[in-house]
C-alpha positions as CSV (number, residue, x, y, z in Angstrom):
1,M,-4.5,-64.3,-44.6
2,K,-5.4,-61.4,-42.3
3,P,-4.6,-62.0,-38.9
4,A,-7.1,-62.0,-36.6
5,S,-6.1,-58.3,-35.1
6,E,-6.8,-56.8,-38.5
7,T,-9.9,-58.7,-39.5
8,K,-13.1,-56.2,-39.1
9,I,-16.4,-57.2,-38.7
10,T,-18.8,-55.9,-40.5
11,L,-22.2,-56.0,-39.0
12,P,-25.3,-54.5,-40.9
13,K,-26.4,-51.1,-40.0
14,T,-29.6,-52.0,-38.4
15,N,-28.4,-54.1,-36.0
16,P,-28.3,-52.6,-32.5
17,Q,-24.9,-54.2,-31.8
18,F,-23.5,-52.3,-34.7
19,V,-25.2,-48.9,-33.7
20,K,-23.6,-49.1,-30.2
21,L,-20.2,-49.9,-31.5
22,E,-20.5,-47.0,-34.0
23,R,-21.5,-44.8,-30.9
24,M,-18.5,-46.4,-29.1
25,E,-16.0,-45.3,-32.3
26,K,-17.2,-41.6,-31.5
27,M,-16.6,-40.9,-28.4
28,K,-13.1,-42.6,-29.0
29,T,-12.3,-40.2,-31.8
30,Q,-13.8,-37.6,-29.8
31,R,-11.9,-38.3,-26.5
32,Q,-8.9,-38.5,-28.9
33,R,-9.7,-34.8,-30.2
34,R,-10.3,-33.1,-26.7
35,A,-6.9,-34.9,-25.4
36,K,-4.9,-33.4,-28.3
37,R,-6.9,-29.7,-27.4
38,A,-6.1,-30.1,-24.0
39,G,-3.4,-27.0,-23.0
40,F,-2.1,-24.2,-24.4
41,T,1.0,-23.6,-26.9
42,L,4.2,-21.7,-26.2
43,I,3.2,-18.9,-28.7
44,E,-0.4,-18.6,-26.4
45,V,1.2,-18.4,-22.9
46,L,4.1,-16.3,-24.6
47,L,1.8,-13.1,-25.8
48,V,-0.4,-13.3,-22.1
49,V,2.6,-12.7,-20.6
50,A,4.0,-9.7,-23.1
51,I,0.2,-8.3,-22.5
52,L,0.9,-8.6,-18.6
53,G,4.3,-7.2,-18.5
54,V,3.0,-4.2,-20.6
55,I,0.2,-3.8,-18.2
56,A,2.8,-3.6,-15.5
57,A,4.9,-1.2,-17.2
58,A,2.3,0.9,-17.3
59,V,1.2,0.7,-13.7
60,V,3.5,0.6,-11.9
61,P,5.0,3.7,-12.2
62,A,1.9,5.4,-11.7
63,L,1.8,3.9,-8.5
64,L,4.9,4.4,-7.6
65,G,4.2,8.0,-7.8
66,R,1.0,8.4,-5.5
67,Q,3.0,6.2,-2.6
68,Q,5.4,9.3,-2.3
69,A,2.1,11.7,-2.5
70,A,0.4,9.4,0.1
71,Y,3.3,9.7,2.3
72,E,3.8,13.6,2.2
73,Q,-0.1,14.0,2.9
74,Q,0.3,11.6,5.8
75,T,3.1,13.5,7.3
76,R,1.3,16.9,6.7
77,N,-1.6,15.5,9.1
78,N,0.6,13.9,11.7
79,I,2.0,17.4,11.6
80,K,-1.5,19.2,12.4
81,N,-2.2,16.8,14.7
82,L,0.6,17.5,16.8
83,Q,-0.6,21.0,16.1
84,N,-3.8,20.8,17.6
85,I,-2.5,18.5,21.0
86,L,0.2,21.6,21.5
87,T,-3.0,23.5,21.8
88,M,-4.6,21.6,23.7
89,Y,-1.8,21.6,25.7
90,A,-1.4,25.5,25.2
91,L,-5.0,25.9,26.8
92,D,-3.9,23.5,30.0
93,H,-1.0,25.7,30.8
94,D,-1.8,29.4,30.9
95,G,-1.5,29.5,26.9
96,T,1.9,28.7,27.2
97,Y,3.6,25.6,24.9
98,P,6.1,22.8,26.4
99,P,9.6,24.9,26.0
100,G,12.6,23.3,24.0
101,G,12.8,21.2,21.5
102,R,12.1,17.4,20.5
103,E,12.6,16.0,23.5
104,A,9.9,18.3,24.7
105,L,7.3,16.8,23.3
106,S,8.1,13.6,25.6
107,S,5.9,15.8,28.1
108,L,2.8,15.2,26.1
109,T,3.0,11.7,27.1
110,S,2.4,12.2,30.4
111,A,0.9,15.6,31.7
112,S,-0.1,17.8,34.4
113,D,-1.7,21.0,34.5
114,H,0.0,23.7,35.5
115,H,-1.0,23.2,39.2
116,G,1.1,20.5,39.1
117,K,-2.3,18.5,39.1
118,K,-2.1,15.1,37.1
119,I,-4.5,14.7,34.1
120,G,-4.5,12.1,31.0
121,A,-2.1,12.2,28.8
122,Y,-2.4,14.3,25.1
123,M,-1.1,11.3,23.2
124,D,0.6,7.8,23.6
125,A,3.3,8.4,21.8
126,T,5.9,10.7,20.1
127,P,4.0,11.5,16.9
128,K,6.3,10.1,13.9
129,D,6.7,11.0,10.1
130,A,5.4,8.3,7.5
131,W,8.9,7.8,6.8
132,G,9.3,6.6,10.7
133,E,11.5,9.1,11.9
134,Q,9.9,11.4,15.0
135,L,8.9,15.0,13.7
136,Y,11.0,18.3,15.1
137,Y,9.5,20.8,17.2
138,E,10.8,24.3,18.7
139,Y,9.2,26.4,21.1
140,P,9.8,29.4,20.9
141,T,10.8,29.8,17.3
142,S,12.1,31.7,15.1
143,K,10.2,29.7,12.0
144,G,7.0,30.4,10.8
145,K,4.6,33.6,11.8
146,G,3.3,34.1,14.8
147,D,4.0,33.2,18.4
148,K,2.7,29.0,17.3
149,P,5.7,26.6,18.2
150,A,7.4,25.0,14.5
151,V,6.6,21.3,13.7
152,W,8.3,19.5,11.1
153,S,9.7,16.4,9.2
154,S,12.5,15.4,7.6
155,G,11.0,14.6,4.3
156,P,11.6,12.0,1.9
157,N,15.2,12.0,2.3
158,R,15.0,12.0,6.1
159,Q,17.8,15.0,6.8
160,N,17.0,17.5,9.1
161,E,16.9,20.9,6.4
162,D,15.4,23.0,9.7
163,G,12.2,23.0,7.5
164,G,13.4,23.6,4.3
165,G,14.6,21.4,1.2
166,D,12.3,18.7,1.2
167,D,10.7,19.0,4.9
168,L,7.4,19.2,5.1
169,N,6.8,21.7,8.3
170,S,3.8,24.0,9.8
171,W,4.8,27.0,8.8
172,S,4.4,27.4,5.1
173,E,1.2,25.1,5.1
174,Q,-0.7,27.5,7.4
C-alpha cells in the first residue's frame, strides 16, 4: 500500500478542479524553468570581460595621445593670449613692453599707464601653461624675430630649455 503523500488523485479531464490543477502544474514547471535560467554562466561573464578588455586596449592609447596634443594646444593659446595682453600694455605705455623677465609679468595684474594713472589690470593672475607652470617672458630679447617680447613654456618635461627642445614658444609659431 502506498503512503497518502504518494497517492495521486485522478479527476476526469472535464472537471473544473482538474483544469485548475493542471494550470497550477504548468505554472509551477514554468517557474522552475525560469529559476534555472536566471543569471549568467561563468563563460558568458568571462566573454564579456574579455571583449571589454580588447575595446579598452584599443581606445585608451588613442585617448592618451590626444590629451598631450590638447595640453600643447592649450599652452599655445595661453602664449597667444599673453602676447595680446602684452600688446595692449604696449599701446597704453607708448609702445614699450614691460622690461625684464618672468617677474615683469606681475606688472600686468595691477597696472597704471605711462603717466602713472591707475588703469584696470590686464589680467587677474600670471598665466600658466597646461601643466601648471608659469610662462616664461623676456624683453628685450635675443630670441625670435623683431622687437616683440619672447614668451615660452617649459613644455611637457617642465624643464626650461630657453624655448628649445620640447618648449613651446612664441617666436617659432609666428
